[in-house]
N, C-alpha and C positions, 0 to 999 in steps of 0.2 A: 180459565184462569184470571182474564181481566175481570170479570165479574167477582171473583172470590176476592181479589186485591183491593178492589173498588169497595167492596162490603166492607173489609176489614179497615180500611182508611176511613169508612164513614164511622164505624164503630168507636175508631180509635178518636177521631173529631168528637163524636158526642161524649165520650168518656171524658175527656179532659177539657171540653168545652163546657160542661155541665158543672165546673167549679164555680160556684156562685161568685157573683159582686157582692160582697158583704153589706149587710144591711144592719150596721152599727149602731149601738145605743149610743146617744149622746150622753155626755155628763149632766149632772144637776146645774153645775156651774155654767154650762152653756145655755141652758134656759133660763137661769138668772139672768143673763146679760139681757134679756128681753122683759122678763118679768119685772125687773128693778127698775125699768124705765117709767118715766111718767106717762100717764094714760095715753095722751097723743102721740107721744114718740113709739110707744109700744104698738099701738095700733097700726102705724106706718111701717115700723120694721116689719110686723107679722105679715103685711100684705106682700112682703118680698119672699115670704116662703110658700105663698099659695099659688101663684103661676106656675112655677115647676112641678109642685105637687099635683095640680090639675093637668097638667100636660102629660105627666107621666101615667097618670090615672087614666085619663081619656084615650091615651095610646092604646093601653092594654086591653081596656074594656071594648073599644072598637074592635079588636081583633078576634074576639071571643067567636068561634066557629069559622073563622076565615084562614087560619095559619096554613099556609102551605098546600091550598087547594090545587092549585097547578101542577106542584111537584109531585103530588099524590098520584096524578095521572101519568107522569113520566117515569115512575117506578119507585121502588122502595129506598134504593140508595139516595137518589135526589131529595126524596121526601124528609128520610132520617136527617140528612146534613141541614137542610131547611129548618126541621124542627129544632135542631140543636142551636141554630142562629137564632129562631125564635125564643128559646128559651134564655140564652145570653142578653137579647134586648129585654125580656121581662124582668130578669135580675137587675139589670141597670134602672129599668124604671121602676122597680119596687125599691131599691136602695134610695132612689131620688124622693120617692114618694113617702116612705119611711122617716128619713131624716127629717124631711120637712114637716111632717106630720107631728114629729116629737118638738120640734120648735115651735109649733102652734099650741101646745099644751098651756092651761093657764096657771098650773100649780106644779109643784114637785111631786105632791101626791098623785096627780093625774098622768104625768109623767111615768113615774115607778109604776103604775097600774097599767099602763100601754106598755111597757118594756116586759111586765111579768106576762101579758097577753101574747106578746109576739115571741116569748122564749116557749110557752106553751104550745103555741101554734107550731114552732120548729120542730118540736118533739113530734107533735101530731103529723108534719109533713113526712118527718124521717119515717114514722111507722107506715104512713100511706105509701110511700114510695118503696119500702120493702115489700108490701104487699103487692103492688104493681110488678116489682121485679119478680117476685115468685110466681104470681099469674103468668107472665111471660119470662120465662127463665132463660130462654134461647131462642134464636131464629132471627132473620133478617127483619122481622116485624118489631122485635123487642124494644129497641132504641126508640121509634118513633111513637110507640105505645106509651112508653115510660115519659117521653118528652110532652105528650098531650096529657098525660095524668098531672105532671108536675105543672104544666101552665094553668090547667083548671083550678089546682089547689092555690096556687099564689093569686091567680084572679080574683078567685073568691074570697081570698083573704083579704086582697085590697078592697072589694066590696063590703066586706064586714066592717073593716076599719072607717071606712069612708061613712058608712052608715051610723057607726057608733059616734064617730068623731065629727060628724058633719055641721054640727053647731061651731065646734072650732074652726073649720074650714071655712064656714059662711061668714063669720064674724070679722 
């Protein structure tokens, strides 16, 4: 009975904790506050966006293949809970990364293109997660598997964006 209740609690935590931290689009006016500055001031202002972006990115990339390895040995419930927490941290880091990346765009067109790319990725992620849930429709391993797929999708997206917009991040 204790195991069944514990499993239900873990599933509840994962279901409600997977409500992602919003990766909101900034407005063109927000970007304009940076791009309209004189060049020297714009460069200085852009620097303030790089540190949090890089920290969030580095934190997530460092975790690839390392999430919850100790908990996986302790059983499915601790692993599922740990993976839910890893998803939450990844969501927070992605929101920081994405917001700051938008502020590093050099033009309204570049910002709009980034935001369109992100919307397309969100649709892809939803489809991929539906596939993951269909592949593991039930059982105690399903939440951990879904969380693992989600982390892979999110981190791959961060890598893609870092590669595409690396010049913006470096300048």
